Backbone as XML, in Angstrom:
<?xml version="1.0"?>
<chain id="A" units="angstrom">
  <residue number="1" name="MET">
    <atom name="N" x="16.517" y="20.278" z="38.306"/>
    <atom name="CA" x="17.672" y="19.432" z="38.516"/>
    <atom name="C" x="18.557" y="19.464" z="37.268"/>
  </residue>
  <residue number="2" name="MET">
    <atom name="N" x="19.858" y="19.547" z="37.487"/>
    <atom name="CA" x="20.807" y="19.602" z="36.383"/>
    <atom name="C" x="20.910" y="18.236" z="35.698"/>
  </residue>
  <residue number="3" name="LYS">
    <atom name="N" x="20.952" y="18.251" z="34.384"/>
    <atom name="CA" x="21.109" y="17.004" z="33.633"/>
    <atom name="C" x="22.527" y="16.473" z="33.805"/>
  </residue>
  <residue number="4" name="LEU">
    <atom name="N" x="22.655" y="15.147" z="33.840"/>
    <atom name="CA" x="23.949" y="14.483" z="33.916"/>
    <atom name="C" x="24.354" y="14.024" z="32.523"/>
  </residue>
  <residue number="5" name="VAL">
    <atom name="N" x="25.632" y="14.158" z="32.217"/>
    <atom name="CA" x="26.166" y="13.687" z="30.942"/>
    <atom name="C" x="27.353" y="12.779" z="31.246"/>
  </residue>
  <residue number="6" name="TYR">
    <atom name="N" x="27.287" y="11.551" z="30.730"/>
    <atom name="CA" x="28.370" y="10.584" z="30.914"/>
    <atom name="C" x="29.455" y="10.883" z="29.887"/>
  </residue>
  <residue number="7" name="ILE">
    <atom name="N" x="30.662" y="11.123" z="30.352"/>
    <atom name="CA" x="31.784" y="11.419" z="29.467"/>
    <atom name="C" x="32.581" y="10.133" z="29.262"/>
  </residue>
  <residue number="8" name="ALA">
    <atom name="N" x="32.628" y="9.654" z="28.035"/>
    <atom name="CA" x="33.406" y="8.467" z="27.683"/>
    <atom name="C" x="34.477" y="8.883" z="26.684"/>
  </residue>
  <residue number="9" name="SER">
    <atom name="N" x="35.718" y="8.595" z="27.018"/>
    <atom name="CA" x="36.829" y="8.918" z="26.132"/>
    <atom name="C" x="37.966" y="7.950" z="26.430"/>
  </residue>
  <residue number="10" name="PRO">
    <atom name="N" x="38.955" y="7.857" z="25.537"/>
    <atom name="CA" x="40.066" y="6.938" z="25.769"/>
    <atom name="C" x="40.819" y="7.275" z="27.055"/>
  </residue>
  <residue number="11" name="TYR">
    <atom name="N" x="41.355" y="6.252" z="27.694"/>
    <atom name="CA" x="42.210" y="6.467" z="28.866"/>
    <atom name="C" x="43.557" y="5.779" z="28.667"/>
  </residue>
  <residue number="12" name="ALA">
    <atom name="N" x="43.547" y="4.540" z="28.209"/>
    <atom name="CA" x="44.787" y="3.782" z="28.015"/>
    <atom name="C" x="45.617" y="4.409" z="26.899"/>
  </residue>
  <residue number="13" name="GLY">
    <atom name="N" x="46.827" y="3.936" z="26.768"/>
    <atom name="CA" x="47.715" y="4.487" z="25.750"/>
    <atom name="C" x="48.455" y="5.677" z="26.328"/>
  </residue>
  <residue number="14" name="ASN">
    <atom name="N" x="48.262" y="6.834" z="25.739"/>
    <atom name="CA" x="48.891" y="8.057" z="26.244"/>
    <atom name="C" x="48.005" y="8.617" z="27.360"/>
  </residue>
  <residue number="15" name="ILE">
    <atom name="N" x="48.183" y="8.098" z="28.553"/>
    <atom name="CA" x="47.296" y="8.423" z="29.671"/>
    <atom name="C" x="47.319" y="9.914" z="30.001"/>
  </residue>
  <residue number="16" name="GLU">
    <atom name="N" x="48.490" y="10.523" z="29.976"/>
    <atom name="CA" x="48.575" y="11.956" z="30.302"/>
    <atom name="C" x="47.750" y="12.794" z="29.321"/>
  </residue>
  <residue number="17" name="HIS">
    <atom name="N" x="47.921" y="12.553" z="28.042"/>
    <atom name="CA" x="47.167" y="13.291" z="27.015"/>
    <atom name="C" x="45.670" y="12.992" z="27.117"/>
  </residue>
  <residue number="18" name="ASN">
    <atom name="N" x="45.340" y="11.713" z="27.256"/>
    <atom name="CA" x="43.930" y="11.324" z="27.309"/>
    <atom name="C" x="43.236" y="11.888" z="28.545"/>
  </residue>
  <residue number="19" name="THR">
    <atom name="N" x="43.959" y="11.990" z="29.655"/>
    <atom name="CA" x="43.391" y="12.594" z="30.859"/>
    <atom name="C" x="43.117" y="14.076" z="30.630"/>
  </residue>
  <residue number="20" name="ARG">
    <atom name="N" x="44.080" y="14.775" z="30.016"/>
    <atom name="CA" x="43.874" y="16.206" z="29.715"/>
    <atom name="C" x="42.658" y="16.402" z="28.819"/>
  </residue>
  <residue number="21" name="MET">
    <atom name="N" x="42.514" y="15.549" z="27.812"/>
    <atom name="CA" x="41.379" y="15.673" z="26.898"/>
    <atom name="C" x="40.061" y="15.402" z="27.620"/>
  </residue>
  <residue number="22" name="ALA">
    <atom name="N" x="40.030" y="14.390" z="28.482"/>
    <atom name="CA" x="38.806" y="14.084" z="29.230"/>
    <atom name="C" x="38.418" y="15.263" z="30.115"/>
  </residue>
  <residue number="23" name="ILE">
    <atom name="N" x="39.402" y="15.908" z="30.717"/>
    <atom name="CA" x="39.129" y="17.095" z="31.536"/>
    <atom name="C" x="38.540" y="18.204" z="30.671"/>
  </residue>
  <residue number="24" name="GLU">
    <atom name="N" x="39.079" y="18.381" z="29.477"/>
    <atom name="CA" x="38.539" y="19.397" z="28.564"/>
    <atom name="C" x="37.103" y="19.067" z="28.161"/>
  </residue>
  <residue number="25" name="TYR">
    <atom name="N" x="36.814" y="17.799" z="27.909"/>
    <atom name="CA" x="35.442" y="17.403" z="27.572"/>
    <atom name="C" x="34.501" y="17.713" z="28.730"/>
  </residue>
  <residue number="26" name="CYS">
    <atom name="N" x="34.975" y="17.468" z="29.947"/>
    <atom name="CA" x="34.152" y="17.760" z="31.129"/>
    <atom name="C" x="33.924" y="19.262" z="31.272"/>
  </residue>
  <residue number="27" name="ARG">
    <atom name="N" x="34.958" y="20.038" z="31.027"/>
    <atom name="CA" x="34.805" y="21.504" z="31.098"/>
    <atom name="C" x="33.792" y="21.992" z="30.067"/>
  </residue>
  <residue number="28" name="PHE">
    <atom name="N" x="33.877" y="21.439" z="28.865"/>
    <atom name="CA" x="32.936" y="21.818" z="27.814"/>
    <atom name="C" x="31.507" y="21.493" z="28.237"/>
  </residue>
  <residue number="29" name="ALA">
    <atom name="N" x="31.304" y="20.297" z="28.767"/>
    <atom name="CA" x="29.967" y="19.892" z="29.203"/>
    <atom name="C" x="29.465" y="20.810" z="30.313"/>
  </residue>
  <residue number="30" name="ALA">
    <atom name="N" x="30.325" y="21.107" z="31.280"/>
    <atom name="CA" x="29.928" y="21.978" z="32.386"/>
    <atom name="C" x="29.580" y="23.375" z="31.878"/>
  </residue>
  <residue number="31" name="SER">
    <atom name="N" x="30.340" y="23.867" z="30.910"/>
    <atom name="CA" x="30.052" y="25.203" z="30.372"/>
    <atom name="C" x="28.737" y="25.224" z="29.599"/>
  </residue>
  <residue number="32" name="ALA">
    <atom name="N" x="28.274" y="24.044" z="29.171"/>
    <atom name="CA" x="26.991" y="23.935" z="28.474"/>
    <atom name="C" x="25.832" y="23.775" z="29.450"/>
  </residue>
  <residue number="33" name="GLY">
    <atom name="N" x="26.144" y="23.768" z="30.751"/>
    <atom name="CA" x="25.088" y="23.729" z="31.759"/>
    <atom name="C" x="24.656" y="22.346" z="32.205"/>
  </residue>
  <residue number="34" name="VAL">
    <atom name="N" x="25.501" y="21.347" z="31.946"/>
    <atom name="CA" x="25.194" y="19.988" z="32.401"/>
    <atom name="C" x="26.296" y="19.526" z="33.355"/>
  </residue>
  <residue number="35" name="ALA">
    <atom name="N" x="26.012" y="18.480" z="34.119"/>
    <atom name="CA" x="26.989" y="17.942" z="35.068"/>
    <atom name="C" x="27.705" y="16.752" z="34.430"/>
  </residue>
  <residue number="36" name="PRO">
    <atom name="N" x="29.002" y="16.897" z="34.137"/>
    <atom name="CA" x="29.729" y="15.788" z="33.522"/>
    <atom name="C" x="30.077" y="14.705" z="34.539"/>
  </residue>
  <residue number="37" name="ILE">
    <atom name="N" x="29.903" y="13.456" z="34.134"/>
    <atom name="CA" x="30.272" y="12.301" z="34.943"/>
    <atom name="C" x="31.329" y="11.536" z="34.148"/>
  </residue>
  <residue number="38" name="ALA">
    <atom name="N" x="32.550" y="11.476" z="34.676"/>
    <atom name="CA" x="33.654" y="10.810" z="33.981"/>
    <atom name="C" x="34.357" y="9.855" z="34.944"/>
  </residue>
  <residue number="39" name="PRO">
    <atom name="N" x="33.826" y="8.646" z="35.117"/>
    <atom name="CA" x="34.415" y="7.699" z="36.065"/>
    <atom name="C" x="35.884" y="7.387" z="35.780"/>
  </residue>
  <residue number="40" name="HIS">
    <atom name="N" x="36.291" y="7.419" z="34.513"/>
    <atom name="CA" x="37.682" y="7.096" z="34.202"/>
    <atom name="C" x="38.651" y="8.174" z="34.684"/>
  </residue>
  <residue number="41" name="LEU">
    <atom name="N" x="38.139" y="9.329" z="35.098"/>
    <atom name="CA" x="38.987" y="10.326" z="35.748"/>
    <atom name="C" x="39.020" y="10.122" z="37.259"/>
  </residue>
  <residue number="42" name="LEU">
    <atom name="N" x="37.956" y="9.601" z="37.814"/>
    <atom name="CA" x="37.846" y="9.424" z="39.265"/>
    <atom name="C" x="38.487" y="8.135" z="39.762"/>
  </residue>
  <residue number="43" name="PHE">
    <atom name="N" x="38.142" y="7.012" z="39.181"/>
    <atom name="CA" x="38.561" y="5.712" z="39.709"/>
    <atom name="C" x="40.077" y="5.513" z="39.769"/>
  </residue>
  <residue number="44" name="PRO">
    <atom name="N" x="40.866" y="5.986" z="38.799"/>
    <atom name="CA" x="42.321" y="5.794" z="38.902"/>
    <atom name="C" x="42.950" y="6.489" z="40.117"/>
  </residue>
  <residue number="45" name="LEU">
    <atom name="N" x="42.219" y="7.403" z="40.733"/>
    <atom name="CA" x="42.755" y="8.070" z="41.921"/>
    <atom name="C" x="42.858" y="7.133" z="43.115"/>
  </residue>
  <residue number="46" name="PHE">
    <atom name="N" x="42.027" y="6.083" z="43.143"/>
    <atom name="CA" x="42.069" y="5.179" z="44.296"/>
    <atom name="C" x="42.067" y="3.697" z="43.927"/>
  </residue>
  <residue number="47" name="LEU">
    <atom name="N" x="41.870" y="3.358" z="42.668"/>
    <atom name="CA" x="41.960" y="1.963" z="42.223"/>
    <atom name="C" x="43.222" y="1.801" z="41.381"/>
  </residue>
  <residue number="48" name="HIS">
    <atom name="N" x="44.012" y="0.786" z="41.688"/>
    <atom name="CA" x="45.272" y="0.579" z="40.973"/>
    <atom name="C" x="45.316" y="-0.839" z="40.415"/>
  </residue>
  <residue number="49" name="ASP">
    <atom name="N" x="45.579" y="-0.972" z="39.122"/>
    <atom name="CA" x="45.652" y="-2.288" z="38.486"/>
    <atom name="C" x="46.745" y="-3.158" z="39.090"/>
  </residue>
  <residue number="50" name="SER">
    <atom name="N" x="47.793" y="-2.541" z="39.630"/>
    <atom name="CA" x="48.900" y="-3.310" z="40.196"/>
    <atom name="C" x="48.583" y="-3.869" z="41.581"/>
  </residue>
  <residue number="51" name="ASN">
    <atom name="N" x="47.480" y="-3.439" z="42.186"/>
    <atom name="CA" x="47.081" y="-3.910" z="43.514"/>
    <atom name="C" x="46.026" y="-5.003" z="43.345"/>
  </residue>
  <residue number="52" name="PRO">
    <atom name="N" x="46.339" y="-6.261" z="43.716"/>
    <atom name="CA" x="45.383" y="-7.354" z="43.503"/>
    <atom name="C" x="44.139" y="-7.281" z="44.385"/>
  </residue>
  <residue number="53" name="GLU">
    <atom name="N" x="44.139" y="-6.453" z="45.397"/>
    <atom name="CA" x="42.973" y="-6.348" z="46.291"/>
    <atom name="C" x="41.942" y="-5.546" z="45.630"/>
  </residue>
</chain>
């Protein structure tokens, strides 16, 4: 079974730059043979702070 690695990196602030960097960290982890888990890349796709629900 492939090992999982939790990727934690900044998201707030310069979101575009921080997202690109998080993707690069995930690519690096994947190239090292582990499965990167980066919730801060996934959750913003369907959770929005402006939506009170």
